[in-house]
Backbone bond lengths (Angstrom), bond angles and torsions (degrees), N, CA, C in turn:
res aa  C-N    CA-C-N  psi(-1)  N-CA   C-N-CA  omega(-1)  CA-C   N-CA-C  phi
1 X - - - 1.451 - - 1.523 112.58 -
2 X 1.318 116.54 -24.49 1.448 120.16 179.76 1.531 109.02 -146.98
3 X 1.297 116.45 142.98 1.467 121.99 -171.52 1.520 114.12 -55.79
4 X 1.333 117.68 -37.91 1.462 119.46 -176.61 1.522 112.54 -65.43
5 X 1.320 118.10 -16.43 1.471 121.79 177.61 1.527 111.24 -65.60
6 X 1.322 117.66 -17.05 1.461 121.97 176.67 1.526 111.16 -56.00
7 X 1.324 117.30 -33.78 1.460 121.19 -178.96 1.521 112.15 -60.27
8 X 1.329 117.50 -26.94 1.469 121.85 178.32 1.530 112.18 -66.21
9 X 1.331 117.45 -19.17 1.463 121.92 -175.13 1.527 113.50 -102.71
10 X 1.327 116.90 2.71 1.461 120.63 177.79 1.521 106.97 -99.97
11 X 1.330 117.65 111.89 1.466 120.33 -177.87 1.531 111.97 -60.03
12 X 1.311 116.00 147.14 1.467 122.38 178.11 1.532 110.27 -53.61
13 X 1.305 116.43 131.49 1.457 121.54 178.94 1.521 114.45 86.27
14 X 1.311 117.97 -7.11 1.465 121.42 -179.89 1.526 110.75 -86.67
15 X 1.326 115.22 158.78 1.455 122.35 174.86 1.516 107.63 -117.89
16 X 1.324 116.76 161.89 1.460 119.12 -178.26 1.523 110.56 -147.48
17 X 1.312 114.09 160.75 1.459 123.20 170.79 1.514 106.28 -116.95
18 X 1.312 116.78 134.05 1.458 121.61 -174.36 1.520 110.21 -120.05
19 X 1.331 116.11 134.59 1.453 122.68 165.67 1.522 105.15 -112.33
20 X 1.317 116.34 111.86 1.458 122.43 -176.60 1.521 108.89 -101.11
21 X 1.322 116.42 110.47 1.462 122.02 178.09 1.523 105.47 -99.00
22 X 1.322 115.62 102.08 1.459 119.78 -169.57 1.523 109.68 -164.53
23 X 1.303 116.36 155.37 1.461 121.20 174.21 1.531 110.77 -70.63
24 X 1.336 116.51 -29.94 1.462 122.06 -176.78 1.524 111.14 -107.66
25 X 1.318 117.32 148.63 1.465 122.23 -177.05 1.527 112.82 -77.23
26 X 1.319 118.87 -22.82 1.472 123.79 178.14 1.525 113.15 61.90
27 X 1.331 116.49 26.66 1.465 122.23 178.25 1.531 111.15 -98.86
28 X 1.308 117.06 9.43 1.462 121.13 -179.23 1.515 111.30 89.58
29 X 1.308 115.01 150.21 1.458 120.84 -179.44 1.520 112.02 -118.45
30 X 1.328 116.87 -12.02 1.463 121.94 178.49 1.523 107.98 -126.53
31 X 1.306 117.14 131.28 1.461 120.33 -176.51 1.526 113.12 -68.23
32 X 1.322 117.88 -21.75 1.466 120.59 -176.72 1.532 113.35 -98.26
33 X 1.321 118.17 14.29 1.460 120.91 179.00 1.529 110.52 -64.75
34 X 1.315 116.61 132.22 1.461 120.03 177.61 1.524 112.45 -119.91
35 X 1.312 117.67 -20.29 1.455 122.01 -179.51 1.530 109.45 -90.52
36 X 1.328 116.83 131.38 1.463 121.94 177.92 1.525 109.68 -65.67
37 X 1.322 116.36 127.47 1.462 122.07 179.11 1.519 109.87 -137.80
38 X 1.332 116.09 174.19 1.465 120.11 176.88 1.530 110.76 -69.96
39 X 1.319 118.15 -13.42 1.465 121.76 -179.77 1.526 113.41 -91.77
40 X 1.353 118.48 -11.38 1.468 119.36 -176.85 1.528 114.35 -134.32
41 X 1.307 118.60 14.30 1.461 120.97 -175.09 1.537 112.32 -63.10
42 X 1.318 118.55 -32.33 1.472 120.72 178.65 1.533 109.51 -69.29
43 X 1.311 116.68 -41.29 1.468 121.41 177.40 1.533 110.09 -59.73
44 X 1.318 117.44 -41.85 1.465 121.24 179.14 1.528 110.42 -63.16
45 X 1.332 117.80 -44.25 1.466 120.77 177.27 1.526 110.74 -58.96
46 X 1.320 116.91 -43.03 1.464 120.99 -179.46 1.525 110.73 -65.95
47 X 1.322 117.32 -43.91 1.467 120.82 -178.56 1.529 112.25 -66.01
48 X 1.335 116.70 -28.35 1.461 120.84 179.04 1.530 111.41 -88.79
49 X 1.341 117.32 6.11 1.465 123.36 -178.70 1.526 112.13 55.94
50 X 1.309 115.91 36.50 1.465 122.18 177.23 1.527 110.15 -94.32
51 X 1.307 116.30 -25.20 1.453 122.43 -172.12 1.518 111.39 -88.81
52 X 1.328 117.11 114.34 1.467 121.41 175.67 1.524 110.72 -80.37
53 X 1.334 116.29 -41.59 1.459 120.57 177.03 1.521 108.98 -153.16
54 X 1.323 115.09 155.21 1.457 121.67 -178.03 1.516 108.59 -142.15
55 X 1.306 115.36 128.67 1.450 122.15 178.55 1.521 107.90 -127.69
56 X 1.304 116.41 129.30 1.465 120.98 -178.78 1.519 109.19 -113.30
57 X 1.314 115.86 115.76 1.468 122.38 174.39 1.519 106.19 -97.61
58 X 1.319 116.03 109.25 1.451 121.61 -170.78 1.522 111.78 -120.31
59 X 1.312 114.65 174.65 1.455 122.10 174.97 1.531 109.72 -83.36
60 X 1.316 118.08 155.62 1.468 120.10 178.73 1.536 113.25 -57.95
61 X 1.329 117.46 -28.12 1.465 120.20 -178.30 1.532 112.95 -99.54
62 X 1.319 118.08 13.13 1.464 121.12 176.12 1.524 109.77 -69.10
63 X 1.332 116.02 147.29 1.464 120.82 176.57 1.522 107.95 -76.64
64 X 1.321 116.03 121.31 1.464 121.80 -177.23 1.526 110.60 -80.78
65 X 1.312 115.05 157.73 1.452 121.98 173.83 1.521 106.03 -85.89
66 X 1.308 117.51 124.49 1.462 120.81 -177.55 1.525 110.28 -58.41
67 X 1.319 115.70 130.46 1.465 123.27 177.51 1.525 112.77 60.38
68 X 1.311 117.86 25.30 1.460 120.10 -177.85 1.522 111.32 -94.25
69 X 1.307 115.23 149.24 1.452 120.65 177.20 1.536 109.03 -114.28
70 X 1.347 116.83 33.81 1.462 119.68 -175.94 1.524 112.78 -85.98
71 X 1.317 118.27 -16.22 1.458 119.88 -179.51 1.529 110.12 -73.25
72 X 1.295 115.81 145.86 1.462 119.69 173.98 1.509 108.02 -152.24
73 X 1.284 116.04 170.22 1.461 119.92 176.22 1.525 108.57 -140.58
74 X 1.296 114.59 153.36 1.447 121.17 178.90 1.520 108.74 -120.10
75 X 1.323 116.82 141.16 1.478 118.09 176.82 1.517 110.57 -66.24
76 X 1.290 115.29 144.40 1.484 120.09 179.53 1.515 110.40 -84.81
């Protein structure tokens, strides 16, 4: 029902690679956020060193993360 629920399915000690197909980057919008939400779940994975790689497939009008290298594309 909400993106942050994905964390419930990653076993303790495991790492993951994420392809996020979404209008939003889910890396958080406020630097002082402490509560896990659907807007910062990717940031939480990164901070916990769970995230091996992250690729964000977004819309052309999505708000980008400044200086971020999270965008990627796949050949069709």
